[in-house]
ZAZAVO-575906 format. One record per residue (C-alpha): residue number from 0; residue in three letters; x, y, z. Coordinates in Angstrom, 3 decimals. Example, Ala and Ser with C-alpha at 12.3 -4.5 7.8 and 13.67 -1.06 7.14 Angstrom:
2
i;aa;u;v;w
0;ALA;12.300;-4.500;7.800
1;SER;13.670;-1.060;7.140
//
This chain:
427
i;aa;u;v;w
0;MET;0.000;0.000;0.000
1;LYS;1.366;3.420;-0.944
2;GLU;1.443;6.577;1.112
3;ASN;-1.458;8.954;0.494
4;THR;0.688;11.408;-1.439
5;SER;-0.856;13.641;-4.076
6;ALA;0.840;11.631;-6.808
7;SER;-0.334;8.244;-5.581
8;ARG;-3.830;9.602;-4.962
9;ARG;-4.032;10.961;-8.495
10;LYS;-2.846;7.621;-9.873
11;PHE;-5.471;5.744;-7.857
12;ILE;-8.253;8.103;-8.964
13;LYS;-7.237;7.752;-12.601
14;ASN;-7.367;3.971;-12.370
15;SER;-10.565;3.662;-10.348
16;SER;-12.934;6.513;-11.161
17;ALA;-16.201;5.891;-12.946
18;THR;-16.245;6.668;-16.631
19;VAL;-17.904;9.825;-17.890
20;GLY;-19.663;10.541;-21.154
21;GLY;-18.628;12.596;-24.170
22;ALA;-15.128;13.950;-24.659
23;ALA;-14.116;13.190;-21.063
24;ILE;-14.548;9.423;-21.364
25;ALA;-11.047;8.514;-22.491
26;SER;-9.337;10.411;-19.665
27;GLN;-11.245;8.448;-17.027
28;LEU;-10.800;4.921;-18.334
29;ALA;-8.582;2.345;-16.675
30;LEU;-7.848;0.912;-20.132
31;PRO;-6.673;2.612;-23.316
32;SER;-9.204;3.440;-25.997
33;VAL;-10.042;0.313;-27.986
34;THR;-12.809;-0.840;-30.281
35;PHE;-14.353;-4.046;-29.011
36;GLY;-14.885;-5.697;-32.367
37;VAL;-18.607;-5.266;-33.066
38;ASP;-20.735;-2.848;-35.032
39;LEU;-21.019;0.183;-32.748
40;ALA;-24.454;1.009;-34.196
41;LYS;-25.909;-2.442;-33.506
42;LYS;-28.859;-3.062;-31.241
43;PHE;-27.515;-4.353;-27.921
44;LYS;-29.227;-7.449;-26.580
45;VAL;-29.379;-7.173;-22.798
46;GLY;-29.808;-10.107;-20.440
47;LEU;-30.932;-9.861;-16.815
48;ILE;-29.665;-12.380;-14.243
49;GLY;-31.595;-11.871;-11.017
50;CYS;-35.092;-10.452;-11.532
51;GLY;-35.798;-8.940;-8.117
52;GLY;-36.347;-5.260;-7.442
53;ARG;-32.746;-4.156;-8.008
54;GLY;-32.376;-6.281;-11.114
55;THR;-35.621;-4.961;-12.587
56;GLY;-34.473;-1.432;-11.780
57;ALA;-31.138;-2.035;-13.519
58;ALA;-32.916;-3.373;-16.606
59;ASN;-35.182;-0.334;-16.688
60;GLN;-32.142;1.958;-16.455
61;ALA;-30.324;0.050;-19.191
62;LEU;-33.274;0.490;-21.528
63;ASN;-33.518;4.178;-20.598
64;ALA;-29.796;4.677;-21.215
65;ASP;-29.739;3.677;-24.871
66;SER;-32.672;3.676;-27.283
67;ASN;-31.005;1.003;-29.404
68;THR;-31.187;-1.717;-26.760
69;GLU;-33.652;-4.512;-26.133
70;LEU;-34.155;-6.879;-23.251
71;TRP;-33.286;-10.243;-24.735
72;ALA;-33.422;-12.785;-21.895
73;PHE;-34.309;-13.329;-18.226
74;ALA;-32.679;-15.671;-15.706
75;ASP;-33.808;-16.255;-12.142
76;MET;-34.199;-19.109;-9.684
77;PHE;-37.955;-18.627;-9.604
78;PRO;-40.481;-18.177;-12.462
79;GLY;-42.591;-15.795;-10.381
80;GLN;-39.725;-13.303;-10.219
81;ILE;-39.408;-13.314;-14.000
82;ASP;-43.149;-12.730;-14.408
83;LYS;-43.106;-9.709;-12.081
84;SER;-40.069;-8.204;-13.757
85;GLN;-41.429;-8.751;-17.251
86;ASN;-44.749;-7.110;-16.404
87;ILE;-43.036;-4.018;-15.004
88;LEU;-40.605;-3.671;-17.897
89;ASN;-43.237;-4.280;-20.572
90;LYS;-45.283;-1.380;-19.210
91;ALA;-42.265;0.906;-18.991
92;HIS;-40.797;-0.024;-22.394
93;PRO;-43.467;-1.343;-24.792
94;GLY;-42.005;-3.310;-27.667
95;ARG;-38.498;-3.487;-26.245
96;VAL;-38.844;-6.554;-24.003
97;ASN;-38.320;-9.233;-26.632
98;VAL;-37.484;-12.275;-24.540
99;GLY;-39.789;-14.783;-26.209
100;ASP;-39.036;-18.181;-24.682
101;ARG;-35.649;-17.002;-23.373
102;GLN;-36.823;-17.141;-19.766
103;PHE;-34.532;-19.417;-17.807
104;THR;-34.961;-20.703;-14.257
105;GLY;-32.977;-22.833;-11.860
106;LEU;-29.356;-23.085;-10.800
107;ASN;-27.986;-23.096;-14.362
108;ALA;-30.299;-20.360;-15.656
109;TYR;-27.407;-17.885;-15.865
110;GLN;-25.479;-20.132;-18.249
111;GLN;-28.506;-20.629;-20.471
112;LEU;-28.938;-16.859;-20.646
113;LEU;-25.276;-16.341;-21.558
114;ASP;-25.664;-18.922;-24.331
115;SER;-28.750;-17.165;-25.757
116;GLY;-26.931;-14.467;-27.729
117;VAL;-26.814;-11.547;-25.278
118;ASP;-24.270;-8.745;-25.727
119;ILE;-24.546;-7.255;-22.233
120;VAL;-25.522;-8.906;-18.968
121;LEU;-26.862;-7.310;-15.781
122;ILE;-25.871;-9.368;-12.729
123;ALA;-28.226;-8.687;-9.823
124;THR;-28.416;-12.041;-8.063
125;PRO;-27.703;-12.416;-4.323
126;PRO;-24.014;-11.501;-3.839
127;GLY;-22.875;-15.047;-3.048
128;PHE;-23.520;-16.043;-6.671
129;ARG;-21.804;-13.078;-8.311
130;PRO;-18.226;-14.423;-8.619
131;VAL;-19.488;-17.462;-10.552
132;HIS;-21.852;-15.430;-12.733
133;PHE;-19.204;-12.780;-13.419
134;LYS;-16.647;-15.394;-14.456
135;ALA;-19.112;-17.141;-16.759
136;ALA;-20.104;-13.840;-18.408
137;VAL;-16.516;-12.795;-19.109
138;GLU;-15.610;-16.242;-20.409
139;ALA;-18.618;-15.956;-22.728
140;GLY;-17.359;-12.601;-24.037
141;VAL;-20.311;-10.602;-22.686
142;HIS;-20.053;-7.059;-21.302
143;VAL;-20.999;-6.865;-17.610
144;PHE;-22.875;-4.595;-15.270
145;ALA;-22.495;-6.133;-11.795
146;GLU;-24.412;-4.978;-8.760
147;LYS;-22.570;-4.469;-5.489
148;PRO;-21.054;-6.216;-3.603
149;VAL;-19.407;-8.777;-5.863
150;ALA;-18.585;-11.511;-3.337
151;THR;-19.243;-12.647;0.225
152;ASP;-15.872;-14.173;1.099
153;ALA;-12.201;-13.717;0.271
154;PRO;-12.018;-16.629;-2.204
155;GLY;-14.884;-14.968;-4.081
156;VAL;-13.007;-11.650;-4.200
157;ARG;-9.892;-13.371;-5.522
158;SER;-12.015;-15.003;-8.211
159;VAL;-13.472;-11.627;-9.199
160;LEU;-10.016;-10.036;-9.416
161;ALA;-8.767;-12.867;-11.635
162;THR;-11.850;-12.648;-13.846
163;ASN;-11.391;-8.906;-14.139
164;GLU;-7.867;-9.391;-15.479
165;LEU;-9.347;-11.705;-18.108
166;ALA;-11.953;-9.037;-18.950
167;LYS;-9.167;-6.505;-19.553
168;LYS;-7.349;-8.889;-21.879
169;LYS;-10.518;-9.679;-23.810
170;GLY;-11.720;-6.061;-24.059
171;ILE;-14.884;-6.694;-22.041
172;ALA;-16.560;-3.842;-20.190
173;VAL;-17.029;-4.169;-16.422
174;VAL;-19.227;-1.563;-14.744
175;SER;-20.040;-1.679;-11.031
176;GLY;-23.232;-0.886;-9.170
177;LEU;-21.215;1.203;-6.692
178;CYS;-23.228;4.128;-7.927
179;TRP;-21.816;6.927;-5.768
180;ARG;-18.837;7.022;-8.142
181;TYR;-21.312;8.330;-10.728
182;GLU;-23.253;10.810;-8.590
183;THR;-22.687;14.334;-9.900
184;GLY;-22.444;16.125;-6.549
185;MET;-20.182;13.483;-5.038
186;ARG;-17.831;13.793;-8.000
187;LYS;-17.589;17.532;-7.326
188;VAL;-16.917;16.850;-3.649
189;MET;-14.160;14.372;-4.435
190;LYS;-12.532;16.741;-6.902
191;GLU;-12.387;19.522;-4.315
192;LEU;-11.119;17.254;-1.551
193;HIS;-8.454;15.764;-3.792
194;ASN;-7.402;19.323;-4.659
195;GLY;-6.867;20.089;-0.946
196;ALA;-10.075;21.947;-0.021
197;ILE;-9.794;20.763;3.616
198;GLY;-6.023;20.346;3.641
199;ASN;-4.533;16.974;4.472
200;ILE;-7.224;14.453;5.409
201;VAL;-6.752;13.186;8.964
202;ASN;-9.834;11.085;9.740
203;VAL;-13.082;9.983;8.098
204;GLU;-16.323;8.890;9.766
205;SER;-19.372;7.089;8.375
206;THR;-22.550;6.318;10.290
207;ARG;-25.475;4.531;8.710
208;TYR;-28.239;3.529;11.116
209;LEU;-31.432;2.141;9.582
210;LYS;-34.707;1.528;11.373
211;GLY;-36.059;-1.354;9.322
212;VAL;-35.040;-4.878;8.437
213;ALA;-35.293;-6.859;5.231
214;LYS;-38.489;-8.708;4.388
215;MET;-38.757;-12.363;5.318
216;ALA;-40.473;-15.258;3.560
217;GLU;-42.031;-17.854;5.842
218;ARG;-40.905;-21.357;4.962
219;GLN;-43.448;-23.241;2.875
220;GLY;-43.993;-26.962;2.590
221;GLY;-41.822;-28.463;-0.148
222;TRP;-39.134;-25.792;0.030
223;THR;-35.638;-27.184;0.159
224;ASP;-32.960;-25.632;2.356
225;LEU;-31.561;-23.870;-0.686
226;GLU;-34.873;-22.377;-1.774
227;TYR;-35.631;-21.149;1.734
228;GLN;-32.235;-19.494;2.114
229;ILE;-32.280;-17.899;-1.329
230;ARG;-35.733;-16.459;-0.694
231;ASN;-34.303;-15.011;2.559
232;TRP;-30.834;-14.354;1.209
233;TYR;-30.192;-11.217;3.261
234;TYR;-30.093;-13.256;6.502
235;PHE;-27.458;-15.781;5.437
236;THR;-23.819;-14.735;5.347
237;TRP;-22.901;-16.937;2.385
238;LEU;-25.547;-15.195;0.267
239;SER;-25.458;-11.570;1.483
240;GLY;-22.072;-11.215;3.135
241;ASP;-23.929;-9.640;6.101
242;PHE;-25.094;-6.056;5.781
243;ILE;-21.726;-4.394;6.383
244;VAL;-20.763;-6.001;3.063
245;GLU;-24.097;-5.944;1.235
246;GLN;-25.147;-2.379;2.020
247;PHE;-22.389;-0.502;3.833
248;VAL;-20.042;-1.251;0.928
249;HIS;-21.209;2.082;-0.544
250;GLU;-19.623;3.989;2.349
251;LEU;-16.477;1.873;2.212
252;ASP;-16.128;2.576;-1.494
253;LYS;-16.591;6.332;-1.049
254;VAL;-13.799;6.414;1.529
255;SER;-11.502;4.341;-0.701
256;TRP;-12.191;6.794;-3.523
257;LEU;-11.491;9.703;-1.168
258;LEU;-8.266;8.424;0.379
259;GLY;-6.887;6.774;-2.737
260;LYS;-5.768;3.666;-0.870
261;TYR;-7.016;0.692;1.122
262;PRO;-6.535;0.089;4.858
263;GLU;-3.646;-1.750;6.421
264;ALA;-5.822;-3.263;9.160
265;VAL;-9.191;-3.140;10.908
266;LEU;-10.515;-3.881;14.380
267;ALA;-14.284;-4.249;14.550
268;SER;-17.065;-5.222;16.920
269;GLY;-20.624;-6.331;16.335
270;GLY;-23.371;-8.715;17.312
271;ARG;-27.097;-9.402;17.581
272;ILE;-29.263;-7.483;20.036
273;SER;-32.663;-7.054;18.369
274;ARG;-32.508;-9.812;15.739
275;THR;-31.792;-12.815;17.930
276;GLU;-34.342;-15.404;16.773
277;GLU;-33.267;-18.367;14.663
278;LYS;-35.303;-17.063;11.713
279;TYR;-32.777;-14.246;11.308
280;GLY;-30.178;-16.687;10.080
281;HIS;-26.539;-15.885;10.784
282;VAL;-26.228;-12.132;10.339
283;PHE;-25.505;-9.464;12.951
284;ASP;-27.625;-6.361;13.515
285;HIS;-24.800;-3.910;14.305
286;PHE;-21.142;-3.319;13.423
287;ASN;-18.513;-0.789;14.483
288;ALA;-15.108;-0.723;12.815
289;ILE;-11.878;1.249;13.052
290;TYR;-9.838;1.056;9.844
291;GLU;-6.128;1.888;10.083
292;TYR;-4.197;3.409;7.177
293;LYS;-0.524;3.847;6.475
294;GLY;0.346;7.392;7.439
295;GLY;-1.822;7.320;10.583
296;GLN;-5.262;8.085;9.166
297;ARG;-8.273;6.407;10.720
298;TYR;-11.692;5.627;9.306
299;TYR;-14.471;5.116;11.873
300;ALA;-17.395;3.142;10.458
301;SER;-20.622;2.355;12.295
302;THR;-23.828;0.744;11.034
303;ARG;-26.888;-0.962;12.475
304;HIS;-30.247;-2.427;11.438
305;GLN;-32.435;-2.247;14.546
306;PRO;-36.193;-1.501;14.492
307;GLY;-37.451;1.282;16.743
308;CYS;-34.132;3.123;16.871
309;ASP;-33.319;6.543;15.455
310;GLY;-31.701;6.614;12.035
311;VAL;-28.795;8.610;10.638
312;PHE;-26.803;8.542;7.398
313;ARG;-23.601;10.552;7.090
314;ASP;-20.063;10.531;5.719
315;ASN;-17.731;13.179;7.148
316;ALA;-14.091;13.857;6.267
317;PHE;-11.869;15.879;8.598
318;GLY;-8.750;17.678;7.439
319;THR;-6.100;20.119;8.649
320;GLU;-7.971;23.101;7.140
321;GLY;-11.629;22.173;7.547
322;TRP;-14.082;19.350;7.210
323;CYS;-16.618;18.071;4.689
324;ASP;-20.157;16.768;5.090
325;MET;-19.980;14.556;2.025
326;MET;-23.657;13.594;2.024
327;LYS;-24.645;17.274;2.030
328;PHE;-21.967;18.123;-0.553
329;THR;-20.720;20.860;1.780
330;ILE;-17.210;21.926;2.796
331;TYR;-16.658;23.900;6.011
332;GLY;-13.628;25.914;7.035
333;LYS;-11.109;27.844;4.970
334;ASN;-12.751;26.943;1.640
335;GLN;-16.395;26.818;2.731
336;GLN;-18.799;26.018;-0.097
337;ARG;-21.799;23.902;-1.018
338;LEU;-21.117;21.975;-4.194
339;ALA;-24.577;20.556;-4.941
340;LYS;-28.112;20.989;-3.616
341;ARG;-29.596;17.589;-4.263
342;ARG;-28.682;14.072;-5.277
343;THR;-28.818;13.133;-8.950
344;ASP;-30.065;9.798;-10.300
345;MET;-26.766;7.966;-9.950
346;HIS;-28.318;4.579;-10.748
347;GLN;-29.331;5.931;-14.138
348;ILE;-26.081;7.791;-14.756
349;GLU;-23.969;4.652;-14.365
350;HIS;-25.920;3.016;-17.189
351;ASP;-25.945;6.170;-19.305
352;GLU;-22.177;6.340;-19.161
353;MET;-21.664;2.623;-19.734
354;TYR;-23.618;2.678;-22.998
355;ALA;-22.146;6.019;-24.089
356;SER;-18.690;4.485;-23.623
357;LEU;-19.534;1.355;-25.582
358;ARG;-21.066;3.377;-28.421
359;GLN;-17.751;5.218;-28.730
360;GLY;-15.734;2.009;-28.708
361;GLU;-14.458;2.549;-25.176
362;ILE;-14.148;-0.236;-22.611
363;PRO;-14.837;0.976;-19.049
364;ASN;-13.497;-1.168;-16.226
365;ASN;-14.519;-0.717;-12.579
366;GLY;-13.470;-4.224;-11.605
367;GLU;-10.622;-3.553;-9.212
368;TYR;-12.388;-1.061;-6.988
369;MET;-15.619;-3.077;-6.915
370;ALA;-13.623;-6.101;-5.675
371;HIS;-11.434;-4.250;-3.189
372;SER;-14.292;-2.249;-1.664
373;THR;-16.161;-5.526;-1.230
374;LEU;-13.081;-6.922;0.518
375;MET;-13.088;-3.967;2.927
376;GLY;-16.547;-5.026;4.094
377;ILE;-15.530;-8.681;4.401
378;MET;-12.482;-7.571;6.386
379;ALA;-14.573;-5.727;8.994
380;ARG;-17.149;-8.506;9.160
381;GLU;-14.504;-11.123;9.886
382;SER;-12.939;-8.878;12.526
383;ALA;-16.333;-8.451;14.200
384;TYR;-17.172;-12.154;13.904
385;THR;-13.851;-13.225;15.456
386;GLY;-12.968;-10.272;17.685
387;LYS;-9.532;-10.110;16.062
388;ARG;-7.573;-7.292;14.422
389;ILE;-7.216;-8.301;10.782
390;THR;-4.730;-6.958;8.262
391;TRP;-5.345;-6.357;4.572
392;ASN;-2.957;-9.137;3.592
393;GLN;-4.615;-11.566;6.000
394;ILE;-8.070;-11.033;4.563
395;LEU;-6.853;-10.997;0.970
396;ASN;-5.352;-14.455;1.541
397;SER;-8.050;-15.817;3.857
398;LYS;-9.204;-19.362;3.149
399;GLN;-12.587;-18.840;4.839
400;ARG;-15.157;-19.977;2.283
401;TYR;-18.805;-19.280;3.037
402;VAL;-20.354;-20.164;-0.316
403;PRO;-21.055;-23.920;-0.529
404;GLU;-19.410;-25.708;-3.426
405;ASN;-21.286;-27.874;-5.943
406;LEU;-24.714;-26.475;-5.096
407;GLN;-27.628;-28.818;-5.673
408;TRP;-31.283;-27.924;-5.319
409;ASP;-32.010;-30.699;-2.803
410;MET;-28.757;-30.528;-0.853
411;LYS;-28.797;-30.258;2.917
412;LEU;-27.234;-26.930;3.794
413;PRO;-25.283;-26.707;7.032
414;ASP;-26.623;-24.430;9.728
415;PRO;-23.491;-22.966;11.331
416;PRO;-23.836;-21.161;14.659
417;VAL;-23.989;-17.388;14.768
418;ALA;-20.452;-16.030;15.062
419;LYS;-19.233;-15.387;18.610
420;PRO;-16.385;-12.871;18.973
421;GLY;-13.424;-14.314;20.818
422;VAL;-14.568;-17.874;20.020
423;THR;-15.129;-17.986;16.252
424;PRO;-11.698;-18.461;14.663
425;PHE;-10.232;-16.435;11.807
426;VAL;-9.366;-18.710;8.896
//
């Protein structure tokens, strides 16, 4: 890990920033300008893997982003999810949902979709499946939009990093659902902070407290262990990564973008206070983490999902000449200014810029930061689960595998105990 010098920070930003449209695209890409070997005026056939709310939203945004696209195929574990998604998208985009009989279900549905002739795939399955789906898409030569996070354990992150190297070699686009990199006001904030608006950054703090919890599906007769857990994927670590990975990854990614480097170590705490029943699977309901960086900087991260409690959502950066309320796009101190008044539609912008890049023969690649920001969440989770201080190199090389291998629909899934700090070992 390099010191947070201006030069290293600029290098990191150049290699990890989201792409932007028009004349500025080439300057933001991690790869040189290349043409990816197809007719740039062709109609893109888009496939959706994972037809829940976020996947349906991504498909809607993809169709909004480029008028010369069509939804070509659906893949999901459950037919009902495909039906809901198709109904929504048909109403929003009449005549552009041309899936015919290309509606695939089951554990191998993703492979059937990739074999159906798609040009671009949207991966919005539960995070535990994303390394496998990402690898299959790149091997098939299909451009990828992947929702965050992209893995739930360190072996999954290593797989994603290896697949991303293959994507670079093959000229395949990789765009991440870490949408704050595309938000207009946040880009202005980052530009000012990187230019020294608050001096040298000393500490950063993120707090994200939510009042609600994810929906639950009561187990029905005939459901296998796998079906039950997938329908309640948020509550099982192998599928969601726990919420410090699945949701808080946005904050982790913003801080990585800000500091231009990843932490040397983390010490975290967490547990279950309000979600203690067996039905809540294996996940915690609160986490607190202190990330340590070379050069002495600290990042204090706190998040909880506890009903009945007050909520707050903030990211604050503190420097030698002021501080910044990043979520309010406001800098205080020597260079006081408000850089934006309201949030733009970052979910739409990420698709707009992906298709604008492809139409100009550019190959955007967000793969490294989407993998490393995911790893930051896994790092804190494992520290909280075990009670141990964990270094970046330890987590990057961890052999802890949560995702079961050789999944079968009728397999008996193990029911590991909820992690107990000080007892659960780090692997």
